The first five atom37 places (N, CA, C, CB, O) and aatype in JSON, in Angstrom:
{
  "aatype": [12, 16, 19, 19, 10, 0, 17, 0, 7, 18, 16, 10, 13, 15, 5, 12, 5, 0, 5, 0, 0, 16, 1, 6, 1, 10, 7, 16, 15, 6, 0, 1, 10, 0, 6, 9, 5, 11, 16, 16, 11, 6, 10, 5, 0, 11, 9, 11, 5, 10, 2, 3, 14, 6, 18, 9, 0, 5, 10, 0, 16, 11, 5, 5, 7, 10, 19, 11, 14, 7, 6, 5, 10, 9, 5, 14, 2, 3],
  "atom_mask": [
    [1, 1, 1, 1, 1],
    [1, 1, 1, 1, 1],
    [1, 1, 1, 1, 1],
    [1, 1, 1, 1, 1],
    [1, 1, 1, 1, 1],
    [1, 1, 1, 1, 1],
    [1, 1, 1, 1, 1],
    [1, 1, 1, 1, 1],
    [1, 1, 1, 0, 1],
    [1, 1, 1, 1, 1],
    [1, 1, 1, 1, 1],
    [1, 1, 1, 1, 1],
    [1, 1, 1, 1, 1],
    [1, 1, 1, 1, 1],
    [1, 1, 1, 1, 1],
    [1, 1, 1, 1, 1],
    [1, 1, 1, 1, 1],
    [1, 1, 1, 1, 1],
    [1, 1, 1, 1, 1],
    [1, 1, 1, 1, 1],
    [1, 1, 1, 1, 1],
    [1, 1, 1, 1, 1],
    [1, 1, 1, 1, 1],
    [1, 1, 1, 1, 1],
    [1, 1, 1, 1, 1],
    [1, 1, 1, 1, 1],
    [1, 1, 1, 0, 1],
    [1, 1, 1, 1, 1],
    [1, 1, 1, 1, 1],
    [1, 1, 1, 1, 1],
    [1, 1, 1, 1, 1],
    [1, 1, 1, 1, 1],
    [1, 1, 1, 1, 1],
    [1, 1, 1, 1, 1],
    [1, 1, 1, 1, 1],
    [1, 1, 1, 1, 1],
    [1, 1, 1, 1, 1],
    [1, 1, 1, 1, 1],
    [1, 1, 1, 1, 1],
    [1, 1, 1, 1, 1],
    [1, 1, 1, 1, 1],
    [1, 1, 1, 1, 1],
    [1, 1, 1, 1, 1],
    [1, 1, 1, 1, 1],
    [1, 1, 1, 1, 1],
    [1, 1, 1, 1, 1],
    [1, 1, 1, 1, 1],
    [1, 1, 1, 1, 1],
    [1, 1, 1, 1, 1],
    [1, 1, 1, 1, 1],
    [1, 1, 1, 1, 1],
    [1, 1, 1, 1, 1],
    [1, 1, 1, 1, 1],
    [1, 1, 1, 1, 1],
    [1, 1, 1, 1, 1],
    [1, 1, 1, 1, 1],
    [1, 1, 1, 1, 1],
    [1, 1, 1, 1, 1],
    [1, 1, 1, 1, 1],
    [1, 1, 1, 1, 1],
    [1, 1, 1, 1, 1],
    [1, 1, 1, 1, 1],
    [1, 1, 1, 1, 1],
    [1, 1, 1, 1, 1],
    [1, 1, 1, 0, 1],
    [1, 1, 1, 1, 1],
    [1, 1, 1, 1, 1],
    [1, 1, 1, 1, 1],
    [1, 1, 1, 1, 1],
    [1, 1, 1, 0, 1],
    [1, 1, 1, 1, 1],
    [1, 1, 1, 1, 1],
    [1, 1, 1, 1, 1],
    [1, 1, 1, 1, 1],
    [1, 1, 1, 1, 1],
    [1, 1, 1, 1, 1],
    [1, 1, 1, 1, 1],
    [1, 1, 1, 1, 1]
  ],
  "atom_positions": [
    [[23.36, -44.05, -22.9], [23.98, -43.07, -22.04], [23.75, -41.65, -22.55], [25.47, -43.36, -21.93], [23.51, -40.73, -21.77]],
    [[23.81, -41.47, -23.86], [23.6, -40.16, -24.46], [22.18, -39.68, -24.21], [23.89, -40.21, -25.97], [21.96, -38.5, -23.93]],
    [[21.23, -40.58, -24.3], [19.83, -40.23, -24.09], [19.62, -39.76, -22.65], [18.93, -41.44, -24.39], [18.89, -38.79, -22.42]],
    [[20.25, -40.43, -21.7], [20.12, -40.06, -20.28], [20.72, -38.68, -20.04], [20.8, -41.11, -19.36], [20.13, -37.86, -19.34]],
    [[21.89, -38.42, -20.61], [22.53, -37.11, -20.47], [21.69, -36.01, -21.13], [23.94, -37.13, -21.07], [21.57, -34.92, -20.58]],
    [[21.14, -36.29, -22.28], [20.28, -35.3, -22.96], [19.05, -35.01, -22.12], [19.87, -35.8, -24.36], [18.64, -33.86, -21.97]],
    [[18.45, -36.07, -21.59], [17.27, -35.88, -20.73], [17.62, -35.07, -19.48], [16.67, -37.25, -20.32], [16.86, -34.19, -19.09]],
    [[18.76, -35.35, -18.85], [19.2, -34.63, -17.65], [19.47, -33.16, -17.98], [20.48, -35.28, -17.06], [19.11, -32.27, -17.21]],
    [[20.09, -32.9, -19.12], [20.35, -31.52, -19.56], [19.05, -30.76, -19.8], [0.0, 0.0, 0.0], [18.9, -29.61, -19.39]],
    [[18.12, -31.42, -20.47], [16.82, -30.8, -20.75], [16.08, -30.5, -19.43], [15.96, -31.72, -21.65], [15.51, -29.42, -19.27]],
    [[16.11, -31.44, -18.51], [15.44, -31.27, -17.22], [16.08, -30.12, -16.45], [15.5, -32.56, -16.4], [15.37, -29.3, -15.86]],
    [[17.4, -30.05, -16.44], [18.1, -28.98, -15.75], [17.75, -27.62, -16.35], [19.61, -29.2, -15.81], [17.48, -26.67, -15.62]],
    [[17.75, -27.53, -17.67], [17.41, -26.29, -18.35], [15.97, -25.88, -18.04], [17.6, -26.44, -19.86], [15.72, -24.7, -17.78]],
    [[15.05, -26.81, -18.06], [13.64, -26.51, -17.75], [13.49, -26.0, -16.32], [12.77, -27.76, -17.97], [12.74, -25.07, -16.06]],
    [[14.21, -26.63, -15.4], [14.13, -26.21, -14.0], [14.73, -24.83, -13.8], [14.83, -27.22, -13.09], [14.23, -24.05, -12.99]],
    [[15.79, -24.51, -14.53], [16.4, -23.17, -14.43], [15.43, -22.11, -14.95], [17.73, -23.11, -15.22], [15.34, -21.03, -14.37]],
    [[14.71, -22.41, -16.02], [13.73, -21.47, -16.55], [12.59, -21.27, -15.56], [13.19, -21.95, -17.89], [12.13, -20.15, -15.34]],
    [[12.13, -22.36, -14.98], [11.05, -22.28, -13.99], [11.49, -21.48, -12.78], [10.58, -23.68, -13.58], [10.71, -20.71, -12.22]],
    [[12.73, -21.66, -12.36], [13.26, -20.93, -11.21], [13.34, -19.43, -11.51], [14.64, -21.48, -10.82], [13.02, -18.61, -10.65]],
    [[13.75, -19.08, -12.71], [13.84, -17.67, -13.1], [12.45, -17.03, -13.11], [14.5, -17.53, -14.49], [12.27, -15.9, -12.65]],
    [[11.47, -17.75, -13.62], [10.1, -17.24, -13.64], [9.56, -17.07, -12.22], [9.18, -18.18, -14.45], [8.86, -16.1, -11.93]],
    [[9.89, -18.01, -11.36], [9.45, -17.93, -9.96], [10.1, -16.74, -9.26], [9.77, -19.23, -9.22], [9.44, -16.05, -8.48]],
    [[11.37, -16.5, -9.51], [12.06, -15.34, -8.93], [11.41, -14.04, -9.38], [13.55, -15.34, -9.31], [11.24, -13.12, -8.59]],
    [[11.05, -13.97, -10.65], [10.41, -12.77, -11.18], [9.07, -12.54, -10.5], [10.24, -12.87, -12.71], [8.75, -11.41, -10.13]],
    [[8.28, -13.59, -10.35], [6.98, -13.47, -9.68], [7.16, -13.07, -8.22], [6.2, -14.79, -9.76], [6.38, -12.28, -7.69]],
    [[8.19, -13.61, -7.58], [8.48, -13.26, -6.18], [8.83, -11.79, -6.06], [9.63, -14.13, -5.64], [8.36, -11.11, -5.15]],
    [[9.65, -11.29, -6.96], [10.01, -9.87, -6.95], [8.8, -8.97, -7.12], [0.0, 0.0, 0.0], [8.66, -7.97, -6.43]],
    [[7.93, -9.34, -8.04], [6.71, -8.58, -8.27], [5.81, -8.62, -7.04], [5.96, -9.11, -9.5], [5.23, -7.61, -6.65]],
    [[5.7, -9.78, -6.45], [4.86, -9.93, -5.26], [5.41, -9.15, -4.08], [4.73, -11.4, -4.88], [4.65, -8.54, -3.32]],
    [[6.72, -9.15, -3.92], [7.32, -8.39, -2.82], [7.11, -6.89, -3.0], [8.82, -8.7, -2.72], [6.84, -6.18, -2.03]],
    [[7.23, -6.41, -4.22], [7.0, -4.99, -4.49], [5.55, -4.63, -4.2], [7.36, -4.64, -5.96], [5.27, -3.58, -3.62]],
    [[4.64, -5.48, -4.6], [3.21, -5.23, -4.36], [2.91, -5.26, -2.86], [2.35, -6.28, -5.09], [2.13, -4.45, -2.36]],
    [[3.54, -6.2, -2.14], [3.37, -6.28, -0.7], [3.84, -5.0, -0.01], [4.12, -7.49, -0.14], [3.17, -4.49, 0.88]],
    [[5.0, -4.49, -0.43], [5.52, -3.25, 0.15], [4.56, -2.09, -0.09], [6.91, -2.92, -0.44], [4.34, -1.27, 0.8]],
    [[3.99, -2.04, -1.29], [3.03, -0.98, -1.62], [1.77, -1.1, -0.77], [2.66, -1.03, -3.12], [1.24, -0.1, -0.28]],
    [[1.29, -2.31, -0.6], [0.08, -2.54, 0.2], [0.35, -2.21, 1.67], [-0.39, -4.0, 0.06], [-0.51, -1.65, 2.34]],
    [[1.53, -2.56, 2.16], [1.87, -2.25, 3.55], [1.94, -0.74, 3.76], [3.21, -2.9, 3.93], [1.51, -0.24, 4.81]],
    [[2.47, -0.01, 2.79], [2.53, 1.45, 2.89], [1.12, 2.03, 2.92], [3.33, 2.04, 1.7], [0.82, 2.91, 3.73]],
    [[0.26, 1.55, 2.03], [-1.12, 2.02, 1.99], [-1.84, 1.69, 3.3], [-1.87, 1.39, 0.8], [-2.6, 2.52, 3.81]],
    [[-1.61, 0.52, 3.83], [-2.23, 0.12, 5.1], [-1.8, 1.05, 6.22], [-1.86, -1.33, 5.44], [-2.62, 1.46, 7.04]],
    [[-0.51, 1.38, 6.26], [0.0, 2.28, 7.29], [-0.66, 3.65, 7.17], [1.53, 2.42, 7.17], [-1.05, 4.25, 8.18]],
    [[-0.79, 4.16, 5.94], [-1.42, 5.46, 5.72], [-2.89, 5.43, 6.16], [-1.32, 5.87, 4.23], [-3.38, 6.38, 6.78]],
    [[-3.58, 4.35, 5.83], [-4.99, 4.25, 6.21], [-5.16, 4.12, 7.72], [-5.63, 3.06, 5.51], [-6.11, 4.67, 8.28]],
    [[-4.26, 3.41, 8.38], [-4.34, 3.3, 9.83], [-4.12, 4.66, 10.49], [-3.32, 2.29, 10.34], [-4.76, 4.99, 11.49]],
    [[-3.2, 5.45, 9.93], [-2.97, 6.8, 10.46], [-4.21, 7.66, 10.25], [-1.74, 7.45, 9.77], [-4.57, 8.45, 11.13]],
    [[-4.86, 7.52, 9.11], [-6.09, 8.29, 8.83], [-7.21, 7.87, 9.78], [-6.53, 8.08, 7.35], [-7.96, 8.72, 10.27]],
    [[-7.33, 6.59, 10.06], [-8.34, 6.1, 11.0], [-8.09, 6.69, 12.38], [-8.34, 4.54, 11.07], [-9.01, 7.12, 13.06]],
    [[-6.82, 6.7, 12.78], [-6.48, 7.26, 14.08], [-6.86, 8.74, 14.14], [-4.96, 7.09, 14.37], [-7.38, 9.21, 15.14]],
    [[-6.6, 9.46, 13.05], [-6.97, 10.88, 12.97], [-8.47, 11.05, 13.08], [-6.46, 11.49, 11.67], [-8.95, 11.93, 13.81]],
    [[-9.22, 10.23, 12.37], [-10.67, 10.38, 12.34], [-11.32, 9.98, 13.67], [-11.26, 9.54, 11.22], [-12.48, 10.3, 13.9]],
    [[-10.59, 9.3, 14.52], [-11.1, 8.97, 15.84], [-10.75, 10.05, 16.87], [-10.55, 7.63, 16.29], [-11.12, 9.93, 18.04]],
    [[-10.05, 11.09, 16.44], [-9.65, 12.18, 17.32], [-10.71, 13.29, 17.27], [-8.24, 12.72, 16.92], [-10.91, 13.89, 16.21]],
    [[-11.38, 13.58, 18.4], [-12.42, 14.61, 18.4], [-11.92, 15.99, 17.98], [-13.04, 14.7, 19.77], [-12.65, 16.75, 17.34]],
    [[-10.69, 16.32, 18.31], [-10.12, 17.62, 17.93], [-10.01, 17.72, 16.4], [-8.72, 17.81, 18.59], [-10.32, 18.76, 15.82]],
    [[-9.56, 16.65, 15.77], [-9.44, 16.65, 14.31], [-10.81, 16.76, 13.65], [-8.72, 15.38, 13.83], [-10.98, 17.47, 12.66]],
    [[-11.78, 16.05, 14.19], [-13.15, 16.12, 13.65], [-13.69, 17.54, 13.78], [-14.08, 15.12, 14.37], [-14.35, 18.03, 12.86]],
    [[-13.42, 18.19, 14.89], [-13.87, 19.58, 15.08], [-13.21, 20.5, 14.05], [-13.55, 20.06, 16.51], [-13.86, 21.39, 13.5]],
    [[-11.94, 20.28, 13.8], [-11.24, 21.08, 12.79], [-11.85, 20.87, 11.4], [-9.75, 20.73, 12.76], [-12.05, 21.83, 10.65]],
    [[-12.14, 19.62, 11.06], [-12.76, 19.34, 9.77], [-14.14, 19.99, 9.65], [-12.89, 17.83, 9.55], [-14.48, 20.55, 8.61]],
    [[-14.91, 19.92, 10.73], [-16.25, 20.5, 10.71], [-16.17, 22.0, 10.49], [-17.0, 20.2, 12.03], [-16.98, 22.56, 9.75]],
    [[-15.21, 22.65, 11.13], [-15.05, 24.09, 10.96], [-14.56, 24.42, 9.57], [-14.09, 24.65, 12.01], [-15.1, 25.31, 8.91]],
    [[-13.55, 23.72, 9.13], [-12.93, 24.02, 7.84], [-13.85, 23.7, 6.66], [-11.65, 23.24, 7.69], [-14.0, 24.52, 5.75]],
    [[-14.48, 22.53, 6.67], [-15.25, 22.09, 5.51], [-16.71, 22.56, 5.55], [-15.22, 20.59, 5.4], [-17.3, 22.85, 4.51]],
    [[-17.29, 22.64, 6.74], [-18.71, 22.94, 6.84], [-19.0, 24.32, 7.45], [-19.38, 21.88, 7.66], [-20.14, 24.78, 7.43]],
    [[-17.97, 24.96, 7.98], [-18.18, 26.27, 8.6], [-18.87, 26.17, 9.95], [0.0, 0.0, 0.0], [-19.44, 27.16, 10.42]],
    [[-18.83, 25.02, 10.56], [-19.48, 24.84, 11.86], [-18.54, 25.3, 12.98], [-19.89, 23.36, 12.07], [-17.33, 25.1, 12.9]],
    [[-19.11, 25.91, 14.0], [-18.32, 26.35, 15.16], [-19.03, 25.9, 16.44], [-18.12, 27.89, 15.15], [-20.22, 25.6, 16.43]],
    [[-18.28, 25.87, 17.51], [-18.85, 25.5, 18.8], [-19.67, 26.68, 19.32], [-17.73, 25.1, 19.81], [-19.43, 27.82, 18.93]],
    [[-20.63, 26.41, 20.21], [-21.42, 27.5, 20.77], [-20.51, 28.53, 21.46], [-22.46, 26.95, 21.77], [-19.61, 28.17, 22.21]],
    [[-20.77, 29.79, 21.18], [-19.99, 30.87, 21.76], [-18.79, 31.27, 20.93], [0.0, 0.0, 0.0], [-18.13, 32.25, 21.25]],
    [[-18.49, 30.54, 19.86], [-17.38, 30.88, 18.98], [-17.91, 31.57, 17.72], [-16.54, 29.62, 18.61], [-19.08, 31.41, 17.36]],
    [[-17.05, 32.32, 17.07], [-17.42, 32.97, 15.81], [-16.44, 32.5, 14.73], [-17.41, 34.54, 15.94], [-15.25, 32.34, 14.97]],
    [[-16.97, 32.3, 13.56], [-16.15, 31.9, 12.43], [-15.66, 33.17, 11.74], [-16.96, 30.98, 11.43], [-16.45, 34.01, 11.32]],
    [[-14.37, 33.3, 11.63], [-13.78, 34.46, 10.98], [-13.17, 33.98, 9.66], [-12.7, 35.15, 11.9], [-12.3, 33.11, 9.64]],
    [[-13.64, 34.57, 8.58], [-13.15, 34.19, 7.26], [-12.37, 35.35, 6.66], [-14.31, 33.77, 6.34], [-12.83, 36.49, 6.7]],
    [[-11.22, 35.08, 6.12], [-10.42, 36.15, 5.49], [-11.1, 36.62, 4.21], [-8.99, 35.66, 5.19], [-11.77, 35.85, 3.52]],
    [[-10.91, 37.91, 3.9], [-11.45, 38.45, 2.65], [-10.55, 38.03, 1.5], [-11.58, 40.01, 2.71], [-9.33, 38.08, 1.6]],
    [[-11.18, 37.61, 0.42], [-10.4, 37.14, -0.74], [-9.92, 38.28, -1.57], [-11.21, 36.2, -1.59], [-9.25, 38.07, -2.58]]
  ]
}
């Protein structure tokens, strides 16, 4: 009887340790998932922006100094 109780106690303790480790991994995974979801949302917003012709025109003007025909680029003096 003592052997059975010792075995049951050992099994219970082992399962509690395994459960704690699993909870810790779950917490880490959930935090990583939240971070990935945030990054995905940001990237989807950026994709939407890059598909907007007005935004592309602004980037072309700002980064490359390109203007539409008939427009003039005015740059402030530093």
